[in-house]
C-alpha positions in Angstrom: 0.0 0.0 0.0 1.0 3.6 -0.3 3.1 4.9 2.5 4.6 8.4 3.1 6.7 8.7 6.2 8.0 12.1 7.2 10.9 12.7 9.5 13.2 15.5 10.6 10.9 17.8 12.4 11.7 19.2 15.8 12.4 22.4 17.7 14.6 25.1 16.1 15.5 28.6 17.0 14.6 31.5 14.8 17.1 31.8 12.1 17.9 28.1 12.4 17.6 25.3 9.9 15.8 21.9 9.7 15.7 19.3 7.0 12.6 17.3 6.5 12.6 14.0 4.7 9.7 11.9 3.3 10.2 8.3 2.5 7.7 7.0 -0.1 6.6 3.5 -1.1 3.8 1.7 -2.8 3.5 3.8 -5.9 5.6 4.8 -8.9 7.4 7.6 -7.0 9.6 8.8 -9.9 6.6 9.6 -12.0 4.7 11.7 -9.4 4.9 15.3 -8.5 5.4 15.7 -4.8 4.2 18.4 -2.5 4.9 19.7 1.0 2.0 21.4 2.8 1.7 22.6 6.4 -0.9 23.2 9.0 -0.2 25.8 11.7 -2.2 25.8 14.9 -5.5 27.6 14.4 -4.8 28.2 10.7 -5.8 26.5 7.5 -3.7 24.2 5.3 -1.0 26.1 3.5 0.8 24.9 0.4 4.5 25.1 0.8 6.3 23.6 -2.2 6.0 21.3 -5.2 8.6 19.4 -7.1 7.9 17.7 -10.4 8.7 14.1 -11.1 12.2 14.6 -12.5 13.1 17.2 -9.8 13.9 19.8 -12.5 11.0 22.1 -11.7 10.3 23.4 -8.2 7.7 25.9 -6.9 7.3 27.7 -3.6 4.8 29.6 -1.7 5.5 33.3 -1.2 6.0 32.8 2.6 8.9 30.4 2.1 10.4 31.4 -1.1 14.1 32.0 -0.8 14.3 30.2 2.5 13.1 26.7 1.8 14.4 24.3 -0.9 12.6 21.2 -2.1 14.5 18.3 -3.6 14.0 14.6 -4.3 16.1 11.5 -4.9 14.2 9.1 -7.1 16.7 6.4 -6.5 15.7 6.4 -2.8 12.0 7.3 -3.3 12.5 10.3 -1.1 11.6 14.0 -1.1 13.2 16.6 1.1 12.5 20.0 2.4 15.5 22.1 3.5 14.3 24.9 5.7 16.6 27.8 6.4 16.2 31.1 8.2 13.3 29.7 10.1 10.7 32.0 11.6 8.2 31.4 14.4 5.5 31.6 11.8 6.9 28.4 10.2 5.7 26.5 13.2 3.3 23.9 11.9 2.8 20.2 11.1 4.4 19.5 7.8 3.0 16.9 5.5 4.4 15.2 2.5 1.6 14.7 -0.1 1.4 13.1 -3.6 0.2 15.1 -6.6 -3.5 15.9 -6.3 -3.4 15.5 -2.5 -4.4 11.9 -2.9 -2.0 10.4 -0.4 -0.7 12.0 2.8 2.0 11.2 5.3 1.3 11.4 9.0 3.1 14.7 9.3 6.1 15.9 11.3 5.9 18.8 13.8 8.2 21.8 13.4 8.4 24.3 16.1 10.4 27.5 15.8 10.9 29.3 19.1 13.6 30.9 21.1 
């Protein structure tokens, strides 16, 4: 069955960095656009970033552009989100999602606080 397992979340200080990973299985990963979304406390779901199947094309939400970098390794069936210059408003549960939001991981918590 389809599995998406996120890891790498935790507590970071403002200005710090974290790298999220998502291990995928159960579907043809290398043919699927992958997405990171996040859900902050008391707020709606926010799209963070997309990466196309080959990894050549990436897209970012305005709130993370220039600070976050999405990447993927199709040999490892994994997608990553490098988060730099973290801000308190980046605090959220981050989810790895397949194209069309069909399959979701369980999420990984990111907290940014001094």
